[in-house]
N, C-alpha and C positions, 0 to 999 in steps of 0.2 A: 388397159393394163396387159402388159406383156410379162409371162413368166417365162423361168426357164431351168429347168432340172437336168442337168448332167453331170456323172463324178468319171472320174479315172484315176485308179489305184490301182498301185502295186506292189505285191507282198506275196508273202508265202502261206499255204494251207497248214491251219491248224487243228483242221481235224479230217478226215474223209470224206468225200461228198457222200449224202444219203439222199437215195430217188424214190419217190414216192408217184402214184397214180390220180389225176384229178378221175371224176366219175365218166367226163368226156372222153379218158383214155389220154388225155396232156400229161408227159411227164413234167414233174417237177423237182428238180435238183437244188440241194442246199450245201452250203458247206460256209467254213467261217475262215477269214484269213487275218494275219496281222501284218500292219506296215508299219515299219520302223522310220523312226525321225532322231534326227541329233540334234540336242539344242546344247546348247551353251552355258554352263550356271558359273559365272565366274571365270577362273583360267579350266576349267574340264570340261571335257565334251560327254553329255550322259544321251543312252539311245532311250528314246521313249516309244512306245509301243502301242499302237490301237489296232482293235478288234473289231472286223464288220462282220455282218451276217450278208451272204451273198446267196440269192434266189434265180434260177436261171430253167427259163421254161424250153419243153420241147426237144429237138434234136442237138441243140448246141449243150443243153443241159445234162443230155443220154452221154454225150461225148466227154463230159466233164465225171460222171458218173464211172466212164469205163476208164477213163487213161490218168485222172487224175489220182495223187494220194497226199497223207498228212506230208508236210516238209516241201510240196513240190511249188517255183516260184510260177507267180500267173499276173496277168495284168487283163484287168476288169474294166470294162465301161458299160454305164447305165446311168440308171437314173436312182434318186433317192423315194421311196415311200416310208410313211407313218404309217405302223398296223397299230389299233387301239384295239383292247378287250378287255371286258371287268374278270375279275377272279377273287371269288367271298367279298363281294360289295367294293372291292378296292379297283379302280380304273388304272389301267398298266399301258403303255407303249413303248414302242422300240420303232428303231430308223433303221430299214435297211438295204441292200442295194439289190435293186432288181436289175440282173444284168442281160444285155442282148447282144454283147462279144466278151468272150473271154478267150485270151491267147493264153496259148500254154509256154512257158519259158523253160530254159534247163532242160535237164533227161530228166528221165523219169526215178531215176537215183536222187532226183532233189539237188544234183548240180548243175553247174551250169556248162552250156556245149556248144557248138559251133554249127551244129546240127540246123535245119529250117525251123522256123517259129511257126506256130500256129495249131491247130488242134491237130486230129490223127491226121493219117494219110488219105484216108477215104472218109471224110466230113459230111458228106452231104451236101456238099454245095453251099448250105447256108454259113460259113465260115467267114465274115467277114475280118477284115485284118490283113488280107493278104494285098492288099493295096497300101496299106500302111508302108511310108518311106524309111523306116528304121528298122 
């Protein structure tokens, strides 16, 4: 049996990134994005927003924490992971995106710009996406 788990989302940050460190020293950065979709109901187009939690590890996550802020547009590539836990006897779960690439879009102010896309100018070499043809 073959399985496949890959997701690509483009949206805007709904909160500033939060960074923390594992006991091993690895950084873990998390943020949320909103992805809008236009759907037609009868003769009227409506905006439907979906919200996704994103987790990024290591240098890429550190760049996200340093350079991203609420409202900034991003393109996120990664996989979906379900987390499960129990609180007060109630089983809970949520699906989050574990990102292996975050492409910074637009400008720091949240608008779009014609400047180069990608992480910070000195992103440490592990910024995939420089070979994306668009």
